N, C-alpha and C positions, 0 to 999 in steps of 0.2 A: 526584495526589490529586483525588478527586471534589469537586464543589461542595458536596455534602451533608456531606462530612467537614470541609471548610473551614468551613461554617456551624456545625457542631458545635463546632469549635475556638473560633470567635468567641463562640458562646453561653456556652461554658464560661468563657471569659475575662471576658465581661461579667458573668456570675454572680458572679465573685469581687469585682467592683467594687460591685455594688448589692445583692446578695441579703441581706447581713448588716446593711445599713444600717437603722436604725429607720424605720419607715414613718410619716410625718406623718399624723395622724388627721383625715380630712375626709370620711369615708364608709366604704364597705365594700371597702377595698383588700385584695388578697390578701396573706397574710403571707409572710415570707421563705422558708418551706418550699415553698409553692406556686409562688413565683417561681422558685426554684431548679429545680424540676421542669420548669416551662415552658421555661426557658432551655436546659436540658440536652437536651430532646427536643421536636421539632416547631417550628413557626414561632412567634415571640413573639406574644402576644395583645395586645389593646388595654390590658389591665391591666398587662402587662409594660412596654409603651411608656410608660405613665403613670408607672410606678415609676422608670424611667430618667429621665424628665423631672423628677420630684420630687428625684431624687438630684442632678441638675445645678442646678436652681433652688433647692434646699433649702427648698422650700415646696410644699404641696399645692394642688390646685385647690379653690377654695372658693366662687367667685362666678360667677353668670351675668351676661350682659351687662346685664340690667335692674338688677342690683345696683350696677353701676359708677356710674351717675348718682346713685343714692340715697346712696352712700357718699362720692363725691368732689365732687358738685355740678356735674360737667361734663356738658353736654348729650349725649344719646345719639348724635346725628349727629356731634358733634365727637369723641367718644371713638372712634366707628367709624372716622372719617377718620384719626385718629392711629394706630390699630391697623393699618390698611391701609398707611399710610405707612411703618411699620416692616417691611412685607413679609409680613404675616400675613393669611390668608384670613378673610373675615367669618364670624361664628358666629351661630347662632340665639339667640333671646331667652332660651330656657331651658337652653341648653347651659352646664354648669358648666365653665368653661375658665380663668378668671382666678384669680391668686394674690394674696396680700398684696403681693408684689413688683411685680406688674403695676399694681395700684392706686397704689402709691407712685410708680412711674415715670411714669404718666399725669399724676399731680399735679405731678411735677417738670417735665414738659414744659410744662405750663401756667404754672408759676412762671417758667420760662425766658422764655416769651413775655411775661410780666408785667414782666420787668426791662427790656424794650425792646431788649435785645441782638439778639433775633431778632424781626423784625416778623411780624405775623399772616400776611401774604401770602407770606412766605418760609419759614414754619415747616415746612410739609409737605415742601418741597424739601430743607431742612436735614436733617430726620429721615430722609427717603428716601435721601439720599446717605450718611448715617452708617450706616443699616441695611444698605445694599448692601455697604459696606466690611466691616461686622461679619459679614455672612452669609458672605462669602468667607473671612474669617478663621476663623470657626467651622467651616466645612466642612473646611478642610485640617487643623485641629486634631483633629477627630473622626477623619478618615482616618489621621492620624499615630498616634493612640491605637490605632486598630484594627490598623494594620500592626504596631506594636510588640507588642501583646497576642497577635496571631495568630502572630508569629514565635516568641515565647517559648513559646506553647502547643505549637507544632509541635516545638520542641526539648525539650519536657517540663519546662520550667522554670516554677517558681511565681513569681508577681510580685504580692505583696500590695499593691495600689494603694490609697492613701487618696485618694479622689476629692476630698474637701474640700481637702486640702493641694495637690493638683494644680491645682484651680481657683483657689485663693488665689494660688499662685505665678504662674500665667498672668495673672491679673488684675493683680497688681503689676507684672509685666513689661510688659504692655500699657499700663498707666498711665504707666510710666517712658518708654517709647518715644514715646508720644503727647506727653508734656510736652517731651521733647527736641526733637521735630519742631516743636512749637508755638513753642518758643523760637527755633529757626532761622527759621521762617516769619515770626515777629514781627520779627526782625532784618532779614529781607529786605524786609518791607513798609516798615519805617522808612527804608530806604535808597531807596525808590521815590518818585517824584514823586507828589504828592497826586492828580493827575488820571490816574494809571496804576494805581490800585488793582485794577481789573478788566481794562482794556484796556492791554496792555503789549507792548513790543517784545521778542520772545524768538526764539531759534533753536530750531526744532522738528526733532527727529530721529526717523526711522522706520527700524527694522532688522528683517529677518526672515531665517530660515534657508532657503536654497534647496533645494528638493526634500524638505522636511521631511515633507509629507503622504505622499509616495511611500515614504519611508524608514519612516515610522511603521507602515505596513501590514505590514512585515516584522519588527517588534519585538514582544516580549512586553510586557504591561502594566508589569512591573517595569523592563524595559529602557527603555521610553518615559518612565517617570517619572524614571529616572536621567538620561536625555538632557536632558529639559526642565529639571530642577533644575540640571544642570551649566551650561546656557546662561543660565538666570535668575541663577545665582550669579555668573557672569562679568560679565553685563550690570550687575548691581547694584554690583559692585566698581568696574568701569570708569567707570560714570556718577558714582559718588561721588568717585572719584579726580580727576575733571575738573570738579567743582563743579556737576554737573548734577542733575536730579531726574527720576526715573521717574514718568511720568504713569499708565501702565498697561502690563500685559503680557497678551497674548492668545495662548495656545499658544506658537508659535515666533516671535512678533513682540513687539517692545518699542517703546513710544513715550516719548520723553524730551524735556526742554527744558534749555537753558542760557541764561545771561544774556549771555554774551560769544561772539562769533563764533569766536575762536581756541580757546576751550574746546571748542566743538562740533566743530571740525575735528579737534583732537587726540583727542577722545572717539571720533568716528566711525572714525578710522584705527586707534586703539588697540583698539577693540572687534573690528574685523576681524582684527587681528594676534593678539589673545588667543584668538579663536575658532579660527583656523588652528592655533595651538599646542595646543589642547585635542584630545586623541585622541577620535575617534568622532563629532565634530560635523560637520554639513554646512557648506559655505561660507556666509558671511554677505554680505548686501548692505545698503546704507544710503542713504537720501535725507535731505538737510538743506536747510532753507529758513528764511529769516528774515523777520520782519515783525510787524505788529500782530495780536495774537490776544486773544480773550476768555478769561479764566480764571474758572472758576465751579465751586465745590464740588469742587475738586481735579481737574477735567477742563479741557480746552482746546478751543476752537472757532475756526473761521475758515478762510479760503482758504489760509493758510500751512500749516495742518495737512494739508489735502488735497494741497497741492503736495509736501510732504515725503513723503507716502505714495505719490504717483504716481511721484516720482523713485526711491523705493526699488523700486517694481515694475519700472521700466525699467532699473535698474542691473544690470550683469553680476555674477556671483558674485565675491566678493572685492573689489568696487569701491564707491566712494562718489561719488554724484552730488550736486551742490549747485545751487541756483537762482542766477539772475543777481545778485540782490541780495546774497546771501551771498558770491558770487565777488568782487563789487565790494568788500565789506567786508574780504575776506582778501587782496585784491590788494596786492602789495608786501611781504607777510610772508615773510621768507626761509625760513621753515620749510616752506612748502607750494608745490606746483606745481599750477597750474590750466590745464586744457585745454578749450577750447570744443568741445562735441559737436554733432552734427547735431540740429536742433530735433526734439523729440519730438512725435508726433501722438497726442493722447489726447482722448477725448470730453469736451467742455467746455473743453479746453485745446488749441486748434488748433495753436499753435506754442509749446510749453513749452521754453524755453531751458535747457539743462543744461550744467554744467561738471564735468569729471572732476577729482577731488581726490586728490592723492598727496603723499607727503612729498618734500621736496627731497633731492637726493643728499647734500648736506652739512648736513642738518637736525640731526644730532647735534652739530655744532660751533656751532650757533646757541644763544645764551643769552638768556633773557628774564627779566623781573622776575616 
């Protein structure tokens, strides 16, 4: 199928979502008939893009940047900075871009600062971290919607989507997941020593698929998506099973942490075993290191993170390498075998000591609390 035919399918699917929605009145927007014609033929115009935006935001553009200060009392420079922190490009003084929702959100951000929960010097960093997470979430949700609509269109199936209900359901689900993770994070913090709120001793794990880049060149986009989703699904399940937390995933790589050395060891070995059992995935390699790290806005920093990543890079396919400190922590645990490897030579790490980690032959007979 040609790209133009695929585009036609997408425009037809999109038309069913937004063409019949009432247009919020804020100017001279094109009506539903004009929108349907534009979506069915040719590239979408700026008016069409605006209509889609209004369908998602459920509000029209009403205000230029100069109006924001007059209506909210927030200085222009501050409003600009908040807007950029959310990941959006700056706009001209007379560009009508902002909605009632935008004004309310900017006011809420200032209210949050006023509570003292988020200090002024940290506000931009907090907003930026939140926006980056939401941007990634929004991107895959739109791609998921597009994939489903296009597949149904190609099969000749009609799917009358109520965009409002979809957005409400997604919003409720996101709120629930966020609150659940908030409860877990709060419990974890309460169990942490007061001086370890940001600097903590954790095990960091870095895993990636060997030869993934080379393999990806031979795969179609749909096959590549299927492979990545399979790996990310396995990683999420295994990390959760062993009380770990995924910090981030980047393509074929996953970075995770655990609180206990034995959990990290089990996680690293189990992740490789589960990857081997999955049909079609390349072999996995993993590096583990333990030490004091800085945790900030959901990310982690420090030499331990670099060590885990370097160990992963040097590990052979299907193997786990751990640093000296983690090997010491695991020494004597009957579930694991540790074997000292030749020191690794890496830039900035002239003699990185690495230990190979395996399960003991009689690991299945060992019981632990």
